C-alpha positions as CSV (number, residue, x, y, z in Angstrom):
1,M,4.0,26.5,-0.7
2,T,5.5,24.8,2.3
3,T,6.3,21.1,2.4
4,Q,3.5,20.6,4.9
5,E,1.0,22.4,2.7
6,L,2.2,20.3,-0.2
7,A,1.6,17.1,1.8
8,L,-1.9,18.2,2.7
9,K,-2.7,18.8,-0.9
10,A,-1.4,15.3,-1.8
11,V,-3.4,13.7,1.0
12,E,-6.7,15.3,-0.2
13,A,-6.0,14.6,-3.9
14,L,-5.2,10.9,-3.3
15,K,-8.2,10.5,-0.9
16,A,-10.5,11.8,-3.6
17,E,-8.9,9.5,-6.3
18,Y,-8.6,6.4,-4.1
19,P,-11.4,6.5,-1.4
20,D,-10.7,2.9,-0.4
21,A,-7.2,2.8,1.0
22,L,-6.7,-0.9,1.5
23,C,-3.7,-3.2,1.9
24,S,-3.4,-5.3,-1.3
25,L,-2.3,-8.4,0.7
26,D,-5.1,-10.9,1.6
27,Y,-5.1,-11.8,5.3
28,E,-7.6,-12.7,8.1
29,D,-5.5,-12.0,11.2
30,P,-2.4,-10.2,12.3
31,L,-0.2,-13.2,12.0
32,Q,-1.2,-13.8,8.4
33,L,-0.4,-10.2,7.5
34,L,3.0,-10.4,9.2
35,I,3.8,-13.6,7.2
36,S,2.4,-12.2,4.0
37,V,4.5,-9.1,4.2
38,R,7.6,-11.2,4.8
39,L,6.8,-13.2,1.7
40,A,6.2,-9.9,-0.3
41,A,9.9,-9.0,-0.1
42,Q,11.3,-9.1,-3.6
43,C,8.0,-10.5,-4.7
44,T,4.7,-9.0,-5.9
45,D,1.6,-8.9,-3.7
46,A,-0.3,-10.7,-6.4
47,R,2.1,-13.6,-6.3
48,V,1.9,-13.7,-2.5
49,N,-1.9,-13.8,-2.6
50,L,-1.7,-16.9,-4.8
51,V,0.6,-18.6,-2.4
52,T,-0.9,-17.9,1.0
53,P,-4.2,-19.8,0.7
54,A,-2.4,-23.1,0.6
55,L,0.1,-22.0,3.2
56,F,-2.6,-20.9,5.7
57,E,-4.7,-24.0,5.0
58,R,-1.7,-26.1,6.0
59,F,-0.8,-23.9,8.9
60,P,-4.1,-22.3,10.1
61,T,-2.8,-21.2,13.6
62,L,0.3,-19.9,15.3
63,E,0.7,-23.3,17.0
64,A,0.6,-25.1,13.6
65,F,3.4,-22.9,12.3
66,C,5.4,-23.5,15.5
67,E,5.2,-27.2,15.0
68,G,6.1,-27.0,11.3
69,T,9.6,-27.2,9.7
70,E,11.5,-24.8,7.5
71,E,11.5,-27.4,4.8
72,E,7.7,-27.7,4.7
73,I,7.1,-24.0,4.8
74,G,9.7,-23.5,2.1
75,E,8.0,-25.9,-0.2
76,L,4.7,-24.0,0.1
77,I,6.3,-20.6,-0.5
78,H,8.9,-21.6,-3.1
79,S,7.5,-19.4,-5.9
80,C,7.8,-16.2,-3.8
81,G,11.6,-16.4,-4.1
82,F,14.3,-16.5,-1.4
83,Y,12.1,-19.2,0.1
84,R,14.8,-20.6,2.5
85,A,15.4,-17.3,4.2
86,K,11.7,-16.5,4.3
87,A,10.8,-19.9,5.7
88,R,13.5,-19.5,8.4
89,D,12.2,-16.1,9.4
90,I,8.6,-17.1,9.4
91,L,9.2,-20.1,11.7
92,G,11.5,-18.1,13.9
93,A,9.0,-15.2,14.2
94,C,6.1,-17.6,15.0
95,R,8.1,-19.3,17.7
96,M,9.2,-16.0,19.3
97,I,5.6,-14.7,19.2
98,K,4.5,-17.8,21.1
99,E,7.4,-18.0,23.6
100,K,8.0,-14.3,24.2
101,F,4.8,-12.4,23.4
102,G,2.1,-14.8,24.6
103,G,0.9,-15.8,21.2
104,K,0.0,-12.3,20.2
105,V,1.7,-10.3,17.4
106,P,3.3,-7.3,19.2
107,D,1.6,-3.9,19.0
108,N,4.7,-1.7,19.3
109,M,7.7,-0.9,17.1
110,E,10.4,-2.2,19.4
111,D,9.0,-5.6,19.9
112,L,8.0,-6.0,16.3
113,L,11.6,-5.2,15.2
114,S,12.9,-7.9,17.5
115,L,11.1,-10.6,15.3
116,P,13.2,-12.3,12.6
117,G,12.7,-10.8,9.2
118,V,10.8,-7.8,10.4
119,G,12.0,-4.3,9.5
120,R,10.5,-0.9,9.9
121,K,8.3,-1.2,6.8
122,T,6.7,-4.4,8.0
123,A,6.4,-3.1,11.6
124,N,4.7,0.1,10.4
125,L,2.2,-1.9,8.3
126,I,1.3,-4.0,11.3
127,L,0.9,-1.0,13.5
128,G,-1.2,0.9,11.0
129,D,-3.4,-1.9,9.5
130,V,-3.8,-4.1,12.6
131,Y,-3.6,-1.8,15.5
132,H,-4.8,1.4,13.8
133,K,-1.9,3.5,15.0
134,P,-0.2,6.3,13.0
135,A,2.2,4.6,10.6
136,V,4.4,5.4,7.6
137,V,5.2,2.5,5.4
138,T,8.0,3.4,3.1
139,D,7.9,0.9,0.3
140,T,9.3,1.6,-3.2
141,H,6.1,3.4,-4.4
142,C,6.1,5.7,-1.3
143,I,9.8,6.5,-1.7
144,R,9.5,7.3,-5.4
145,I,6.4,9.3,-5.3
146,S,7.3,11.3,-2.2
147,G,10.5,12.3,-4.0
148,R,8.7,13.3,-7.1
149,L,6.3,15.4,-5.2
150,G,9.0,17.1,-3.2
151,L,8.1,15.7,0.2
152,T,11.6,14.3,0.6
153,K,15.0,14.5,-1.1
154,S,16.1,11.1,0.1
155,K,15.8,7.6,-1.2
156,A,16.7,6.0,2.1
157,P,13.6,4.4,3.7
158,E,14.2,5.6,7.2
159,K,15.0,9.2,6.1
160,V,11.9,9.2,4.0
161,E,9.9,7.9,6.9
162,R,11.2,10.7,9.1
163,D,10.4,13.3,6.4
164,L,6.9,12.1,6.0
165,W,6.3,12.0,9.8
166,A,7.2,15.6,9.9
167,V,4.6,16.8,7.4
168,L,1.7,14.3,7.4
169,P,-1.3,14.4,9.8
170,P,-0.8,11.3,12.0
171,E,-4.3,10.1,11.4
172,E,-3.8,10.2,7.6
173,S,-0.3,8.7,7.4
174,N,-1.2,5.0,7.1
175,N,-3.9,5.4,4.4
176,F,-1.7,8.0,2.6
177,C,0.9,5.3,2.1
178,H,-1.6,2.7,0.9
179,R,-2.9,5.3,-1.6
180,L,0.7,5.9,-2.8
181,V,1.0,2.2,-3.6
182,L,-2.3,2.3,-5.7
183,H,-1.2,5.5,-7.4
184,G,2.3,4.1,-8.1
185,R,0.9,1.0,-9.8
186,A,-1.7,2.9,-11.8
187,V,-0.3,6.3,-12.7
188,C,3.0,7.3,-11.2
189,I,4.8,4.3,-12.7
190,A,8.5,3.9,-12.0
191,R,9.6,3.6,-15.7
192,K,7.4,6.3,-17.0
193,A,5.0,8.4,-15.0
194,L,1.6,9.1,-16.6
195,C,1.6,12.8,-15.5
196,E,-1.3,13.7,-17.8
197,K,-3.5,11.3,-15.8
198,C,-2.2,12.3,-12.4
199,C,-4.5,13.9,-9.8
200,M,-1.5,15.7,-8.3
201,R,0.0,17.1,-11.6
202,E,-0.9,20.7,-10.7
203,F,1.5,20.8,-7.7
204,C,3.9,17.9,-8.3
205,I,7.4,19.4,-8.8
206,K,8.3,16.6,-11.2
207,A,5.1,16.6,-13.3
208,G,6.1,16.3,-17.0
209,V,9.8,16.2,-16.2
210,E,10.5,12.5,-16.0
């Protein structure tokens, strides 16, 4: 079986297991998603979803964020960890979006990467979920499960991203990554994979090994 054939099997198995491939972060607009993803670094999505209602109530628009301070943002996101750096990036990104991009979250990789605190994972998530473009979001679940399946031999996010681009149908890539997150939380757990419950056990090269 080629790597591309393996990828297609994984796509279909996960699609059957998790029909609704949705981002686990709560948001109402592109800016809220961008900010939520920054908060999710070294923090669970569940914790971020507890924090953002108060944050977005206090700062309901881009203009409101731009008029805010790092200190006030930091107080509202304190429990997400690394709050000083995150507050600085959030404020900096909002001001750049207003001043450089006309108040709109960019819709291309180059411009997204120019924003403070935005890396390829965040940029791909915005491109896929907001602008419905092909995207590969290489979070920890994606990297771990892709390796266990044999879709990549690397643990470096950018290399994993390239490997998945090479074998995934573009129109399936974004939802595939969302489904890997769901599968990683429920079945293909980092500390101990529940291979007997896995919808991909028949073709996973690591099934029953770890």
